[in-house]
C-alpha positions in Angstrom: -0.1 0.0 -0.1 2.5 2.2 1.0 4.8 1.8 -2.5 1.5 2.3 -3.9 1.2 5.7 -2.9 5.0 6.5 -3.2 4.2 5.3 -7.1 1.4 7.5 -7.5 3.8 10.7 -6.0 5.9 10.4 -7.6 4.0 9.9 -10.9 2.0 12.8 -10.2 5.1 14.9 -9.2 6.6 14.1 -12.8 3.6 15.1 -14.5 2.9 18.6 -12.5 7.0 19.2 -13.6 6.4 18.7 -17.3 6.4 21.2 -19.6 3.3 22.1 -21.4 3.0 21.0 -24.6 3.3 23.6 -27.6 0.6 23.5 -29.9 1.1 21.6 -33.1 -1.0 21.6 -36.2 -3.0 23.4 -37.9 -7.0 22.9 -38.9 -7.6 24.2 -42.8 -10.5 25.6 -44.8 -11.6 22.7 -47.2 -9.4 23.1 -50.6 -6.9 25.0 -49.1 -3.7 25.3 -51.1 -0.6 24.0 -49.6 2.3 25.7 -50.6 4.9 24.2 -48.3 4.8 21.6 -45.6 1.7 19.5 -43.9 -0.7 21.1 -41.7 -1.0 18.5 -39.4 2.4 18.7 -37.7 3.3 22.3 -38.0 4.3 24.3 -35.2 5.2 27.5 -36.7 2.7 28.5 -39.9 3.2 31.3 -42.4 0.6 32.5 -45.3 1.2 34.4 -48.9 -1.2 36.5 -50.5 -0.9 34.0 -53.6 -2.4 37.1 -56.2 0.4 38.7 -55.2 3.6 36.5 -55.6 1.7 34.9 -58.9 1.4 38.9 -60.5 5.4 38.6 -60.0 6.2 35.6 -61.8 7.2 36.1 -65.8 4.4 33.1 -66.9 1.9 35.4 -65.0 3.2 38.4 -67.1 2.8 35.9 -70.2 -0.2 34.5 -69.9 -1.6 38.4 -69.1 0.8 40.0 -71.7 -0.9 37.4 -74.8 -4.3 37.4 -73.4 -4.2 33.7 -73.3 -7.3 31.8 -72.8 -8.1 29.4 -69.4 -8.7 26.4 -72.0 -5.2 26.7 -74.2 -2.9 24.5 -73.6 0.0 27.1 -73.2 -2.0 29.0 -70.3 -2.1 25.2 -68.6 1.6 25.1 -69.1 2.5 28.5 -68.3 0.1 28.1 -65.1 1.5 24.9 -64.3 5.2 26.4 -64.4 3.9 29.5 -62.2 2.5 27.3 -59.1 6.2 25.6 -59.3 7.7 28.6 -59.0 5.9 29.6 -56.1 6.1 26.6 -54.3 9.9 26.6 -55.0 9.8 30.2 -53.2 7.5 29.3 -50.6 9.9 26.4 -49.9 13.4 28.2 -50.0 11.7 31.3 -47.9 10.4 28.7 -45.3 13.3 26.8 -44.6 15.5 29.9 -44.7 13.2 31.7 -41.5 12.4 28.4 -40.0 8.4 28.6 -40.9 6.7 24.6 -41.4 4.3 25.4 -43.2 3.0 28.0 -46.1 -0.4 28.1 -46.9 -2.8 30.8 -48.9 -3.9 33.4 -46.7 -7.2 32.8 -45.4 -6.7 29.2 -45.7 -6.0 28.3 -41.9 -9.7 28.0 -40.3 -8.2 26.9 -36.6 -5.0 28.1 -35.7 -4.7 26.2 -32.7 -3.2 28.5 -30.9 -0.5 29.2 -33.5 0.5 32.4 -34.6 0.7 32.7 -38.5 3.0 34.9 -40.3 2.3 36.7 -43.5 5.6 36.0 -45.5 4.3 37.5 -49.1 6.8 40.2 -49.2 9.8 38.2 -48.6 8.3 35.0 -51.1 8.1 38.2 -54.0 11.4 39.0 -53.2 12.4 35.8 -53.8 10.9 35.2 -57.3 12.0 38.7 -58.0 15.2 37.8 -57.9 15.6 34.4 -59.0 13.1 34.7 -62.3 14.8 33.7 -65.0 
């Protein structure tokens, strides 16, 4: 009986002394666009205004300059290349700054106590400096 009480006291002491766990993961809205990382286990999320970033890509400028139809093969190829460029930029900036998730602004429905940062300006700068 004394051993049981000591064991219980030891477990209670250990649980009480443990540091609180940091929040982990966020909940995304339906049809969210994840540009880097995984929402379920992130601890430092970020967002970007995808429209502002897209407008700085050479692919976007070509689509606009040629007034390409959304049904055209050229439009689809350029759009795919644009998103690839945006994802690469998000990955580079997130890794450089220590973020483990980047999604489109407004796509986080429950941050679970985590504060999200806006990386739009940094990603735009990266796209502008690394576009061929």
